[in-house]
C-alpha positions as CSV (number, residue, x, y, z in Angstrom):
1,M,98.3,74.0,75.1
2,A,97.0,72.1,72.8
3,R,94.4,73.0,70.2
4,S,91.8,70.5,70.0
5,G,89.9,73.3,68.0
6,R,88.3,76.4,67.4
7,F,85.4,76.0,69.9
8,S,88.0,74.8,72.8
9,F,90.5,77.4,71.5
10,G,87.6,80.3,71.7
11,W,86.6,78.9,74.9
12,T,89.8,78.6,76.4
13,L,90.7,82.6,75.4
14,L,87.4,83.8,76.6
15,T,88.0,81.7,80.1
16,L,91.0,83.7,80.1
17,V,90.0,86.8,79.6
18,A,87.3,85.9,82.6
19,A,89.5,85.0,84.8
20,Q,91.8,88.1,84.3
21,V,89.0,90.5,84.4
22,G,88.5,89.1,88.0
23,L,91.9,90.4,89.4
24,H,92.5,93.3,87.1
25,G,89.1,94.5,88.8
26,C,89.9,94.0,91.9
27,L,92.7,95.7,91.2
28,N,91.5,98.7,89.4
29,G,88.9,99.4,92.0
30,M,91.4,99.6,95.3
31,R,93.6,101.4,93.4
32,M,90.7,104.5,93.2
33,T,89.2,103.3,96.5
34,V,92.5,103.7,98.4
35,P,93.3,107.0,97.4
36,L,89.8,108.3,97.8
37,L,89.8,106.8,101.5
38,A,92.8,108.1,101.9
39,V,92.2,111.9,100.7
40,S,88.3,111.7,102.7
41,E,90.9,111.3,105.8
42,S,92.7,114.6,104.5
43,R,96.0,112.4,104.4
44,G,98.6,114.3,102.1
45,P,99.8,114.2,98.2
46,A,102.6,112.1,99.9
47,V,100.9,109.9,101.4
48,I,98.5,109.4,99.1
49,G,101.5,108.9,97.0
50,L,103.3,106.0,99.1
51,L,99.8,103.9,99.3
52,M,100.0,104.1,95.5
53,A,103.8,102.5,95.0
54,L,103.0,99.5,97.5
55,F,100.5,98.5,95.1
56,A,103.9,97.6,92.8
57,A,105.7,96.4,96.3
58,F,104.9,92.7,95.9
59,P,105.3,92.6,92.6
60,F,108.4,94.0,91.9
61,V,109.8,91.1,94.1
62,L,107.9,88.3,93.1
63,A,107.9,89.0,89.1
64,I,110.7,87.1,87.5
65,P,110.1,84.0,90.0
66,A,106.5,84.1,89.2
67,G,107.5,84.0,85.3
68,R,109.8,80.9,86.1
69,L,107.1,79.2,87.6
70,V,104.9,79.9,85.4
71,D,107.5,78.2,82.7
72,R,107.4,75.2,84.9
73,R,104.5,74.9,86.2
74,G,101.8,76.2,83.8
75,Y,98.8,78.6,84.8
76,H,96.6,77.1,86.9
77,L,99.1,77.3,90.0
78,G,100.2,81.3,89.3
79,T,96.5,82.4,88.9
80,R,95.3,80.9,91.8
81,I,98.0,82.3,93.8
82,G,96.9,85.4,92.0
83,A,93.9,85.1,93.2
84,L,94.1,84.5,96.7
85,L,96.7,87.5,97.4
86,A,94.0,89.9,95.4
87,L,91.4,87.9,97.9
88,A,93.5,88.3,100.8
89,G,94.1,92.1,99.9
90,A,90.5,93.3,99.7
91,A,89.4,91.2,102.7
92,L,92.1,93.3,104.8
93,A,91.2,96.7,103.9
94,A,87.3,95.9,104.8
95,S,88.7,94.5,108.1
96,A,90.8,97.8,108.5
97,S,90.6,101.5,107.3
98,H,94.2,102.1,108.9
99,V,96.7,103.6,106.4
100,W,99.0,100.5,107.4
101,A,96.4,98.0,106.6
102,L,95.6,100.1,103.4
103,G,99.0,99.6,102.7
104,G,99.3,95.8,103.2
105,A,95.9,95.6,101.3
106,A,97.4,97.8,98.2
107,A,100.6,95.3,98.4
108,L,98.7,92.0,98.4
109,V,96.5,93.5,95.6
110,G,99.2,94.5,93.9
111,A,101.1,91.1,93.4
112,G,98.0,89.3,92.8
113,S,97.3,91.0,89.7
114,A,100.5,90.8,88.8
115,V,101.1,86.9,89.6
116,G,98.0,86.2,87.2
117,M,98.7,88.7,84.2
118,I,101.9,86.7,84.0
119,S,100.3,83.3,83.5
120,L,97.9,85.0,81.6
121,Q,100.0,86.6,78.7
122,R,102.2,83.3,78.5
123,T,99.1,80.8,78.0
124,A,97.7,83.3,75.5
125,G,100.8,83.6,73.4
126,R,101.3,80.5,72.9
127,L,98.3,79.7,71.7
128,A,99.5,81.6,68.9
129,R,100.3,80.3,65.2
130,G,101.8,82.9,63.7
131,E,102.1,86.9,64.1
132,A,98.7,88.2,62.9
133,E,97.1,85.5,65.3
134,R,99.1,86.7,68.3
135,L,97.9,90.4,67.8
136,R,94.4,89.1,67.5
137,I,94.9,87.2,70.7
138,F,96.4,89.6,72.7
139,S,94.0,92.1,71.3
140,W,90.9,90.2,72.9
141,V,93.3,89.5,75.6
142,A,93.6,93.2,76.8
143,L,89.9,93.7,76.8
144,A,90.0,91.8,80.4
145,P,91.5,95.0,82.0
146,S,89.8,97.2,79.9
147,I,86.4,95.0,81.3
148,A,87.9,95.6,84.4
149,T,88.8,99.1,84.4
150,F,84.9,99.6,84.2
151,I,83.6,97.2,86.2
152,G,86.2,97.6,89.5
153,P,85.8,101.5,89.6
154,V,82.3,102.0,88.8
155,L,81.1,99.0,91.3
156,A,83.6,100.7,93.6
157,G,82.3,104.3,93.2
158,M,78.8,103.0,93.6
159,L,79.2,101.2,96.7
160,I,81.2,104.2,98.5
161,D,78.3,106.6,97.3
162,H,75.3,104.3,99.0
163,V,76.9,102.5,101.4
164,S,80.1,103.1,103.0
165,Y,84.6,102.6,101.7
166,R,83.7,98.9,103.9
167,A,81.2,97.4,101.5
168,A,83.0,98.6,98.4
169,F,86.6,96.8,99.2
170,V,83.7,93.9,100.3
171,G,82.5,94.1,97.0
172,L,85.6,94.1,95.4
173,A,86.7,91.1,97.1
174,L,84.0,88.9,95.2
175,L,85.9,89.8,92.1
176,P,89.3,87.1,92.6
177,L,86.6,84.6,93.8
178,G,85.5,84.4,90.4
179,T,89.2,84.4,89.4
180,L,89.0,80.9,90.9
181,L,86.1,79.5,89.4
182,A,87.5,80.6,85.8
183,T,90.5,78.6,86.8
184,T,89.0,75.7,86.9
185,R,87.3,75.7,82.9
186,V,91.0,76.2,81.6
187,P,92.9,72.2,80.1
188,A,95.7,71.5,82.1
189,E,99.3,72.0,80.6
190,A,101.9,69.2,81.0
191,P,104.7,70.8,82.8
192,R,107.9,71.5,81.3
193,A,111.1,69.6,81.9
194,P,113.6,71.0,84.1
195,A,116.2,72.6,82.0
196,K,119.8,70.9,81.9
197,R,121.9,72.5,84.4
198,T,124.8,74.6,83.7
199,D,127.9,75.8,85.7
200,T,126.5,79.8,84.7
201,P,122.7,79.4,84.7
202,P,121.3,82.8,82.5
203,K,119.8,85.0,84.9
204,A,116.5,87.1,83.9
205,W,118.7,90.7,83.2
206,D,120.4,89.0,80.3
207,L,117.3,89.4,78.5
208,L,118.2,93.3,78.4
209,G,121.0,92.3,76.0
210,D,118.5,92.6,73.1
211,R,118.1,96.0,71.5
212,D,114.6,95.6,70.6
213,L,113.2,94.2,74.2
214,R,115.0,96.9,75.8
215,R,112.6,99.6,74.3
216,L,109.2,96.9,74.4
217,F,110.4,97.2,78.2
218,F,111.2,101.1,78.1
219,I,107.6,101.7,76.3
220,N,106.1,99.5,78.5
221,W,107.6,101.2,81.7
222,L,105.7,104.2,79.7
223,I,102.4,103.0,79.8
224,A,102.6,101.7,83.7
225,A,103.9,105.0,84.4
226,C,101.1,106.8,82.2
227,W,98.1,104.7,84.3
228,D,99.8,105.7,87.5
229,A,99.7,108.9,86.8
230,H,96.4,109.1,86.0
231,A,95.3,106.9,89.2
232,F,97.6,109.1,91.0
233,A,96.3,112.4,89.9
234,L,92.5,111.9,88.4
235,P,91.2,111.5,92.2
236,I,92.9,114.7,93.7
237,L,91.9,116.8,90.4
238,G,88.4,115.4,90.9
239,H,88.0,116.5,94.4
240,E,89.5,119.8,93.6
241,R,86.8,120.5,91.3
242,G,84.7,118.7,93.6
243,L,83.4,115.5,92.1
244,S,81.7,112.6,93.6
245,A,83.6,109.6,93.6
246,S,80.4,108.3,90.9
247,A,82.0,111.0,88.7
248,I,85.7,109.8,89.3
249,G,84.4,106.3,88.6
250,T,82.5,107.1,85.6
251,V,86.2,109.1,83.8
252,L,87.9,106.0,84.8
253,A,85.0,104.2,83.3
254,S,85.6,105.6,80.1
255,Y,88.4,105.1,79.7
256,A,87.6,101.5,80.3
257,V,84.8,101.9,77.3
258,T,87.1,103.3,74.7
259,S,90.2,100.8,75.0
260,A,87.9,97.8,74.9
261,A,86.1,99.5,71.4
262,V,89.7,99.8,70.2
263,R,90.8,96.3,71.1
264,L,87.6,94.8,70.0
265,A,88.3,96.3,66.5
266,I,92.2,95.4,66.1
267,P,91.4,91.7,65.5
268,F,89.9,92.7,62.3
269,L,92.7,94.7,61.4
270,A,95.8,92.7,62.6
271,E,96.9,92.0,59.1
272,R,97.0,95.4,58.0
273,L,99.0,97.0,60.9
274,Q,102.4,97.1,62.3
275,P,103.0,96.9,65.7
276,R,105.9,99.6,65.4
277,W,103.8,102.6,63.5
278,V,100.6,101.1,66.5
279,M,103.3,102.1,69.7
280,T,104.2,105.1,67.7
281,G,100.7,106.8,66.9
282,A,99.2,105.3,70.4
283,L,101.7,107.1,72.5
284,T,102.1,110.4,70.6
285,L,98.0,110.6,70.8
286,T,97.8,109.7,74.6
287,A,101.3,112.5,74.7
288,S,99.0,115.2,74.0
289,V,95.9,114.4,75.8
290,F,98.0,114.7,78.8
291,L,99.1,118.0,78.3
292,L,95.6,119.2,78.0
293,Y,94.0,117.8,81.2
294,P,94.9,119.9,83.4
295,W,93.2,122.4,81.7
296,L,89.6,121.1,82.3
297,D,87.0,121.2,85.2
298,S,83.5,118.8,84.0
299,T,83.0,115.6,84.2
300,W,82.1,115.2,80.6
301,A,85.1,117.0,79.5
302,M,87.5,114.9,82.0
303,A,86.2,112.0,80.6
304,A,86.8,112.4,76.8
305,C,90.0,112.9,77.8
306,A,90.3,109.8,79.7
307,G,88.4,107.9,77.0
308,T,91.4,109.2,74.1
309,I,93.9,108.1,76.3
310,G,91.8,104.7,76.4
311,L,91.7,104.9,72.3
312,G,95.4,105.4,72.4
313,L,96.4,102.4,75.3
314,G,94.3,100.4,74.2
315,A,95.7,100.1,71.0
316,I,99.3,99.7,72.0
317,Q,99.3,97.0,74.5
318,P,97.9,94.6,71.8
319,A,101.1,95.6,69.9
320,V,103.6,95.4,72.4
321,M,103.1,92.1,74.0
322,S,102.9,90.8,70.3
323,S,106.6,92.0,70.0
324,L,107.6,91.0,73.1
325,H,106.7,87.2,72.5
326,T,108.0,87.3,69.1
327,F,111.7,89.0,70.4
328,A,112.2,87.0,73.7
329,P,113.0,83.3,72.9
330,P,110.4,80.6,73.4
331,E,111.6,79.1,76.2
332,R,111.8,81.8,78.1
333,Q,109.1,84.1,77.9
334,G,107.6,83.7,81.5
335,E,110.9,84.9,82.4
336,A,110.7,87.6,80.1
337,L,107.1,88.6,81.1
338,G,108.4,88.3,84.6
339,L,111.3,90.7,84.0
340,R,108.9,93.1,82.1
341,S,106.3,93.2,85.0
342,T,109.8,93.7,87.5
343,V,110.6,96.7,85.5
344,I,107.4,98.0,85.5
345,H,106.7,97.8,89.3
346,F,109.7,99.0,90.1
347,S,108.6,102.1,88.3
348,T,105.3,101.6,89.6
349,L,107.1,101.7,93.2
350,V,109.0,104.8,92.6
351,M,106.9,106.7,90.4
352,P,104.3,107.2,92.9
353,L,106.6,108.7,95.4
354,G,108.1,110.9,93.0
355,F,104.0,112.2,91.7
356,G,103.4,112.5,95.7
357,A,106.3,114.6,96.0
358,A,105.8,116.9,92.8
359,G,102.3,117.2,93.8
360,A,102.8,118.3,97.0
361,A,105.7,121.0,95.7
362,L,103.9,121.8,92.4
363,G,100.6,120.8,92.5
364,V,98.5,118.2,90.5
365,A,98.7,119.5,86.8
366,P,102.7,119.2,86.6
367,V,102.3,115.5,87.1
368,F,100.3,115.4,84.0
369,W,102.6,117.5,82.0
370,M,105.7,115.5,82.7
371,T,103.7,112.2,82.1
372,G,103.2,113.9,78.7
373,A,106.7,114.8,77.6
374,A,108.0,111.5,79.1
375,L,105.3,109.5,76.5
376,S,106.6,111.9,73.7
377,A,109.9,110.3,74.3
378,G,108.1,106.5,74.5
379,A,106.8,107.3,70.8
380,W,110.5,107.9,69.4
381,A,111.5,105.2,71.2
382,A,109.0,103.1,69.2
383,F,109.7,104.4,66.0
384,G,112.9,103.4,66.1
385,L,111.6,99.9,66.1
386,P,111.7,97.4,63.2
387,T,108.9,96.9,60.8
388,Q,109.0,93.3,60.4
389,A,109.4,90.3,63.3
390,R,113.0,89.1,63.5
391,H,112.1,85.6,63.7
392,D,108.7,83.1,64.0
């Protein structure tokens, strides 16, 4: 994608962020509303875990093909497909509250968000002209999930408390419509010429032969597992503590506020930050908070923990994405993002089932403690990454 000037570059980046806010706002609102509706209907932890796992079902299947599609066709097609999938999922949930309808809605919205994120991340990475600028760009791009984590749960919580669950789903369906509008403001990218045919075309899984990419995929899996644990366990813990839907939405929103704040700071510090140390410190901090979380019983204390998690994960995501674009071959960046999404969503498909089984057998507190232990292992993996980029 060509860069004709700073204004054009800044406008393109802003539009990319706005488009992703629509997709992620719908996703995060649905990830709160679906389990809350299931809890209100007296569904058990195992059913809630299954519903949460379905948010990752289609992304697991579609991520690598979506990455290859984006490598060939650019930003617009993938993002529009993602927006239409998310819109269909929210509309399905609004039309029927049966558990099967909620499962289908979760699968569609999860797929839409994943396809759109691959398109966004590939396009944003190709805007950069150096490692420091790449870290800055991904800090701005990472604001999209932060803003969306505020907008989606707060919008859904207010509509649940003051209108109905159906109204919440209708409100969330409006967000991907905004994404469709935002895509019209991004300049078109020329399609890439088809690669030459070979007897043994490269497979996406070959990228795992790179040790540093393997470590980054592991760290990304931990980030996803951390958020999955939080999204699964918080509604149950909040319900046990007698919190309202608005209060639970406020706790989730505190994560969004602090993650956005740290991502706003990173562009001004990019020249002095090393991704290795950012990832190591952030994972260590987040692990400590997860060990503390189950001992709390007030909205404000839980919001403080969620806010601290936001600081950690808000700092780590730009560092991970910058490193991924550095280590991945330029012509396979979309495919690498698709593989990353597949690994993450396979975990997201499986882990909520494990969370549901653990929650049913042991209660919700061990879910937090097990996640904290896994994050500690991730901090050790991040410490082993190189301090300098291997290539430009």
